[in-house]
Every structure is written in structure tokens, then in C-alpha cells.
N, C-alpha and C positions, 0 to 999 in steps of 0.2 A: 458662249453661254450668255443668255439674255440676262439683263439686270435683275428682274424679279427672281429668276431662278438662282442666280449667284447670291442674291441677298438671303434667300431661304437656306442655301448651302452654308453661307457664313454663319447664319444664326444657329444652324444645326451643330457646326463645329464648336462654336462658343459654348453652347449648352453642354455638349459632350465634355469639353475641357473643364467646365465648371463642376460637372458631376464627378469627373475624375479627381479633381482637387478636393471635393467634399469627402470622397471615399478615402483619400490619403490622410486627411485630417482626422477622420473618425477611426481610421484603422480598418484593415481588411477583416473579413469575418474570421473569428478566432478558430484555430484548429481544434480538433477534438481533444479535450483534456485527458491526460493519461494517469491512471492509478496503477502503481506497480507493487506487487507483493514479493518481498524478498524473504523466503522462508525455507523450512526444512520439510520433512515428510508430512508434518501436520497440515501443511498447506499444499503439498504436492499430490494430495489424494492417494497416498500410499495404500496399495492393496485393494483399491476400489476404482471403478471407472472415473476418469477425470471429470466427466460431465456431472458426477454426483458430489464432487468435492465442494467445500464451502466457497472457494474462490470463484468457481463457475456459477454457483448459486448467487454470489455477490453480483457478478456481471448481469445475471438475469434480473435481480432485484433493482439494480440501477436503471436498467432499460425499462422495466415495468413502471417505475416511479418517475420516469421522465428525466433522469439525469443523463447528460451527454457523454459521460466518461467511458473510455475504453479501459479494459483491465489487462495488464500484462502479468502473467504468473511466472516469476523468475525463481521459483522454489525448486530445491533439489533435495531429495532424500539423503539424510546423513550429514547435511550441511552444518558447519559450525559458524560462529561469528567471524572467525579468522578467514574462513573460506568466503563468506558473504562479503567481507571487507575487500578481499582481493578482486572479486567480481564486480563490485558496485560501480567503480568509476566507468568501466566500459558500458554497463547497463544504463547509467545515467546519461552518458553521451549518446547512446543509441536510441533510447526511448524518450528521453527528456520528460520524465514524469513530473506531475505537479504534486502528487502525494506518494510517499513511499512507506508501505507497511512493513516494518522490520520484525518479522516473526522468527527470531533466531535466539539460540542460547540453550535450548534443551539438550542438545548433543554435547555442548561444553560441559554441562553438569553431569550428564550420564558418563562422561569420560573422566570426570574428576579433575578437569582443567582448572588452573588458577583463576579465582574469581576476579582478581584485580585486572587480569588481562581481558576477561569477559566484559567487564565494565568499560575498559578502554576501547574495546572494539565497538561496543554499542555506541559510545560517544562519538567515535570516529565516523561510523556509518551515518549517524544522524547529522553530524557536522558537514560531511561531504554532500549529503542530500540537500541541506540548506544552501550550501555554496552553489549548488546547481539550480537553485530556485525552487526546490521541492519542500513540502512540509513532511517531516519525518514523524512516524507514529511507532512507538515501541509497544511490544507485547510482553506482558508479564509471563514468565515461565516458572514451572515448579518441577521438582524431581521427587521420586519416592523417598520416604523417610528412612529406608534402610541404608542410605548414604551417611547416616549419622545426623543427629539433631542439629549440631552446630553448623555443619556444612549445608544441610538442607535449608535451614533458616537464613543463613547468610546468602545463599544462592537466591532465595526468594527476594531478599531485600535489594539485590543488585539492580533490578529493573526499576524499582521505584526510585532508588537513589539516582540512577542515570537519568530518568525522566525529570526528576526535580532539578538536577544539575543543568539539564538542557532546556528546562521549561517546555517540555514536549508532551503531547498527549500520550497516555498509557492505557492500553487495553487490558482490563483485568484478565486473570487466567481464564482463557476461553474454553477450557475443558471442565471447569469447576462444577457446572450444573449437572454433569453426568459422570463425574470422575469415579464415583463409587458404584456405578451400574455396569456390571460385567457384560450385559447384553449390548451396551453402546460401543463395545470395542471388538476388534478382530480377534482371532484366536490367540494372537501373541500377547493380548492384554495391554498393549501399549498404544496402538494406532486406532483412532476412532473409526467406527464402521459408518456406512452410508447413512444409517438412521440418525447418527449424531451430528452430521454435517450442518443441517439447518440450525441446530442449537449453537454451533460454533459461530455461524454467521450472526445469529441473534445477539451473541455476546460481543461481537465486534461492532455491530451497527451503532449503538448509542455513542460510542467514541468517534466513529467515522462520519456519521451523518452531518453533524454540525460543520465539519471541515468541508464537506461537499457543498453545503449551502453557501458557505463563505466563498468558496472557489467559484461557484456558479454566479454569485453576485459580482465578483471581480471580473469574470469573463463577460458578463452582460454590460458592464459599465464602459 
């Protein structure tokens, strides 16, 4: 190899090493941030096509507004907070989400389960999420008044109490805007119809969006 050729080769190698060092110092491009929904039938699109559920609509809105997040829907119809708590460690390990939306508790109330245990499960799920590096978001749930005024009111308070204890974001009851409209529900009168799903997303968005902005800023830095 002639000297000029060797010199150019060495310069190329040095520039390549310098570029590699610079990439190592600034960090490799961040992987796609993940948002995970841990919910029950309200988030599992019970009785309607999954493509019409509010979680899919969320994924579409994120993409349309330029957010890089992918959405994992880990919701199961009939799920309780105890069931969600059992599944959560494996889900956190598998998906490594940066935000966990915990939409659970309604089935605990409908089954008349102890409220103290409900609150403990919510706190444990949020704590596990934080330990895994994710931001937990709780959802306020409500149950029909025919469970008795005392239990119904105490049930409603559990979610705000847990959120305050955790200093975690709380999504207000996301069925409230149409709860009294029978046309917004399926024939069972419990599960929201497809027409109500955009309203559910609109109820979640004001709490979620600031967390997305914060996360996007962190990822970009």
C-alpha cells in the first residue's frame, strides 16, 4: 500500500472511531417508548371489534399527533385488581413500558370484594410499575348505587385515596360523560358501545397527554 493511500486509510479509520465514540457518549437512538394498558372489559373492547375500542383509538391518536409510543393492550374481560397484580410482573418484564395505565377495580366492586384489599392491590401495582421504571396512572372507577350508598361511596373514594398516597395521576371516571345515556351502552347496559369509545379516550387524554410530553422530552434529551 502506497503512503498516500495508507494515510487516507488511517484517516478514515480514525474518523470512524471518533464517530463511534461520539455515538457511545450521546447514546444510541432510543427504542420506541411503550405505553401499556392493564384493564378489564372496559379496555378490552368487550362486545365490539377491537379496532373500535378506545385503546386502539388511543394508538391511532398518538400516531396522528406525532408521538412515537407503541401501545400494548394487556386488558382482560372480568379482570380484578388481584388478577392484574399477579400478571403485572411478567408484563413489565416482557414489554418494559414507560407508562402503565391501570384501569382496574370495577370487577372488585361488582363482586363486593373488600375495599382495603382493592386499595392495597392498586398501590402494589403502581409501586411495581415505578420500580420497573414506568409511570403508573390510576383510573377512577364507580359502581351502581344499588350496592348501597355506603359501599358505593367508599368504593369511589378508594381510587383518589390511592392516587394521593402514591402521588400518581388519576383519570376521572371515564364513563361519566355518557353514563346516563342508554344508547351509549350495549344491550347488557354495562359495557360501552362503539359510539362511546371516542368519549372514553377523550376522558383519558387530558391526564395522559402531559405524561407523553414529559416522556418525549426525556427521550429526546
